[in-house]
Kinemage of the C-alpha trace (Angstrom):
@kinemage 1
@onewidth
@group {chain A} dominant
@subgroup {mainchain}
@vectorlist {calphas} color= white
{ca met a 1} P -11.586 186.541 65.499
{ca lys a 2} L -10.621 183.588 63.265
{ca ile a 3} L -7.119 185.043 62.834
{ca lys a 4} L -6.630 185.264 66.592
{ca lys a 5} L -7.879 181.697 67.074
{ca asp a 6} L -5.533 180.408 64.365
{ca leu a 7} L -2.647 182.348 65.885
{ca tyr a 8} L -3.529 181.001 69.334
{ca val a 9} L -3.424 177.389 68.096
{ca lys a 10} L -0.204 177.921 66.122
{ca ile a 11} L 1.550 179.492 69.110
{ca leu a 12} L 0.479 176.680 71.438
{ca glu a 13} L 1.676 174.094 68.933
{ca trp a 14} L 4.999 175.873 68.367
{ca ala a 15} L 5.608 176.337 72.100
{ca his a 16} L 4.647 172.723 72.789
{ca asn a 17} L 7.385 171.544 70.419
{ca lys a 18} L 10.070 173.611 72.150
{ca asp a 19} L 11.491 173.021 75.605
{ca tyr a 20} L 12.062 176.726 76.145
{ca phe a 21} L 12.207 179.941 74.144
{ca thr a 22} L 12.595 183.660 74.591
{ca glu a 23} L 9.857 186.188 74.037
{ca gln a 24} L 11.949 187.594 71.202
{ca glu a 25} L 11.961 184.192 69.445
{ca leu a 26} L 8.190 184.021 69.872
{ca phe a 27} L 7.605 187.483 68.410
{ca asn a 28} L 10.072 186.799 65.569
{ca lys a 29} L 8.282 183.561 64.704
{ca phe a 30} L 4.821 185.184 64.857
{ca pro a 31} L 5.098 188.761 63.560
{ca lys a 32} L 1.301 189.253 63.752
{ca leu a 33} L 1.388 188.605 67.500
{ca thr a 34} L 0.866 191.804 69.445
{ca lys a 35} L 2.299 192.357 72.895
{ca gln a 36} L -1.207 193.004 74.257
{ca phe a 37} L -2.651 189.753 72.814
{ca tyr a 38} L 0.343 187.850 74.207
{ca leu a 39} L -0.052 189.338 77.668
{ca asp a 40} L -3.845 188.968 77.794
{ca thr a 41} L -4.035 185.477 76.317
{ca phe a 42} L -0.880 183.637 77.255
{ca arg a 43} L 0.495 185.423 80.295
{ca gly a 44} L -2.706 186.705 81.905
{ca ser a 45} L -1.314 186.481 85.408
{ca thr a 46} L 1.870 187.020 87.343
{ca ser a 47} L 1.631 183.451 88.614
{ca asn a 48} L 2.943 180.812 86.206
{ca asp a 49} L 0.269 178.418 87.497
{ca asn a 50} L -2.532 180.552 86.049
{ca cys a 51} L -1.087 181.285 82.607
{ca leu a 52} L -0.382 179.279 79.461
{ca ile a 53} L 3.219 180.436 79.009
{ca gly a 54} L 5.401 180.889 82.051
{ca val a 55} L 8.551 182.938 82.502
{ca tyr a 56} L 11.360 181.232 84.378
{ca asp a 57} L 14.692 182.447 85.756
{ca asp a 58} L 17.690 180.334 84.729
{ca lys a 59} L 19.566 181.520 87.871
{ca lys a 60} L 22.253 183.051 85.628
{ca gly a 61} L 20.537 186.382 85.090
{ca ser a 62} L 18.536 185.298 82.033
{ca phe a 63} L 14.905 184.414 81.615
{ca tyr a 64} L 13.224 181.899 79.359
{ca asn a 65} L 9.646 180.991 78.527
{ca ser a 66} L 7.957 177.627 78.379
{ca leu a 67} L 4.445 176.236 78.291
{ca thr a 68} L 3.090 175.706 81.765
{ca ala a 69} L 1.112 172.609 82.757
{ca arg a 70} L -2.036 174.587 81.977
{ca gly a 71} L -0.647 175.499 78.536
{ca arg a 72} L 0.179 171.864 77.759
{ca ser a 73} L -3.283 170.823 78.885
{ca glu a 74} L -4.862 173.450 76.616
{ca tyr a 75} L -2.731 172.246 73.693
{ca leu a 76} L -3.810 168.634 74.264
{ca lys a 77} L -7.489 169.676 74.421
{ca ile a 78} L -7.172 171.412 71.068
{ca lys a 79} L -5.448 168.413 69.502
{ca lys a 80} L -8.082 166.060 70.907
{ca lys a 81} L -10.878 168.185 69.425
{ca trp a 82} L -9.128 168.099 66.040
{ca trp a 83} L -8.927 164.302 66.123
{ca glu a 84} L -12.561 163.935 67.195
{ca lys a 85} L -13.717 166.113 64.289
{ca thr a 86} L -11.523 164.225 61.838
{ca trp a 87} L -12.715 160.857 63.127
{ca ile a 88} L -16.354 161.872 62.674
{ca gln a 89} L -15.630 163.093 59.131
{ca ile a 90} L -13.962 159.767 58.292
{ca leu a 91} L -17.024 157.903 59.579
{ca phe a 92} L -19.347 160.053 57.455
{ca ile a 93} L -17.240 159.444 54.347
{ca leu a 94} L -17.182 155.696 54.968
{ca gly a 95} L -20.960 155.757 55.506
{ca ala a 96} L -21.477 157.627 52.246
{ca ile a 97} L -19.282 155.149 50.366
{ca ala a 98} L -21.173 152.226 51.887
{ca gly a 99} L -24.482 153.874 50.905
{ca ile a 100} L -23.351 154.428 47.328
{ca leu a 101} L -22.095 150.851 47.062
{ca gly a 102} L -25.431 149.672 48.464
{ca leu a 103} L -27.333 151.635 45.819
{ca phe a 104} L -25.174 150.189 43.049
{ca ser a 105} L -25.830 146.670 44.327
{ca leu a 106} L -29.593 147.316 44.306
{ca phe a 107} L -29.693 148.678 40.779
{ca gly a 108} L -26.724 146.843 39.291
């Protein structure tokens, strides 16, 4: 399960940093990505509004993929959670340092 979660986050981050991409580029970049996981997790629906990665027609006979608004929102939620966890860890470290310095001042 951890591998799939890591892959999920990496794909969202990669797709967020690209304006558009093909499915072939996606599968080349992430060789552990299975077609079924891609379809179930990122496509999930025939409507681009309900999936994380949408497929768009370039009106020249080719198709490209891009994160949908929902996919960008999901990416931002993940990034926000990462920052919140990091911020809390920084506060704990600063608290521990302050506590240690306080102990040294009492006994020093």
